[in-house]
C-alpha positions as CSV (number, residue, x, y, z in Angstrom):
1,M,5.2,7.7,-7.5
2,G,2.5,6.9,-10.0
3,T,-0.1,4.5,-11.0
4,S,1.2,3.7,-14.4
5,A,4.5,1.9,-13.8
6,H,5.1,1.2,-17.5
7,G,4.5,4.8,-18.5
8,A,4.9,7.6,-16.1
9,V,7.2,5.9,-13.6
10,L,9.5,4.3,-16.1
11,Y,9.9,7.4,-18.3
12,T,10.0,10.0,-15.5
13,A,12.7,8.0,-13.6
14,S,14.7,7.4,-16.8
15,E,14.6,11.0,-17.9
16,A,15.7,12.1,-14.4
17,T,18.8,9.9,-14.7
18,F,19.6,11.4,-18.1
19,L,19.5,14.8,-16.5
20,K,22.1,13.5,-13.9
21,F,19.7,13.1,-10.9
22,N,20.1,10.2,-8.6
23,V,16.7,8.5,-8.5
24,I,15.0,6.5,-5.8
25,V,12.0,4.5,-6.9
26,P,9.8,2.8,-4.3
27,I,8.7,0.0,-6.6
28,D,5.8,-1.0,-4.5
29,G,4.3,2.5,-4.9
30,A,3.8,2.1,-8.6
31,S,1.3,-0.2,-10.3
32,S,0.0,-1.1,-13.7
33,E,-2.7,-3.2,-15.3
34,N,-0.8,-6.4,-15.0
35,L,2.1,-8.0,-13.1
36,F,4.3,-8.3,-16.2
37,A,4.4,-4.5,-16.7
38,D,5.3,-4.0,-13.0
39,Q,8.1,-6.5,-13.2
40,A,9.4,-5.2,-16.6
41,V,9.7,-1.7,-15.2
42,A,11.8,-3.0,-12.2
43,L,14.0,-5.0,-14.6
44,L,14.5,-2.0,-16.9
45,L,15.3,0.5,-14.2
46,A,17.7,-2.0,-12.6
47,N,19.5,-3.0,-15.8
48,S,19.3,-0.3,-18.5
49,P,22.6,1.3,-19.5
50,G,22.8,4.9,-18.3
51,V,19.8,4.4,-16.0
52,A,20.7,1.6,-13.6
53,Q,23.8,3.3,-12.3
54,Q,21.8,6.3,-10.9
55,T,18.6,4.4,-9.9
56,T,17.9,2.8,-6.5
57,L,14.9,0.5,-6.2
58,T,13.4,0.3,-2.8
59,K,10.1,-0.2,-0.9
60,L,8.0,2.6,0.6
61,D,8.6,1.5,4.2
62,M,12.3,1.6,3.8
63,I,12.4,5.3,3.0
64,K,13.3,7.5,6.0
65,F,13.3,11.3,6.1
């Protein structure tokens, strides 16, 4: 989780997929300065080749341990 969706969240999640991790991103736990950046990160994680296949977007309240 992070507070810079278009920086830390996007690049950390992407790098983790390149290292063959399955990544779960609670998209409502990340934020940025504007709505466009928030939506762009969700779009990129859901559709980027090599990233989308190993990334699950979810909400914080849907994660159970």
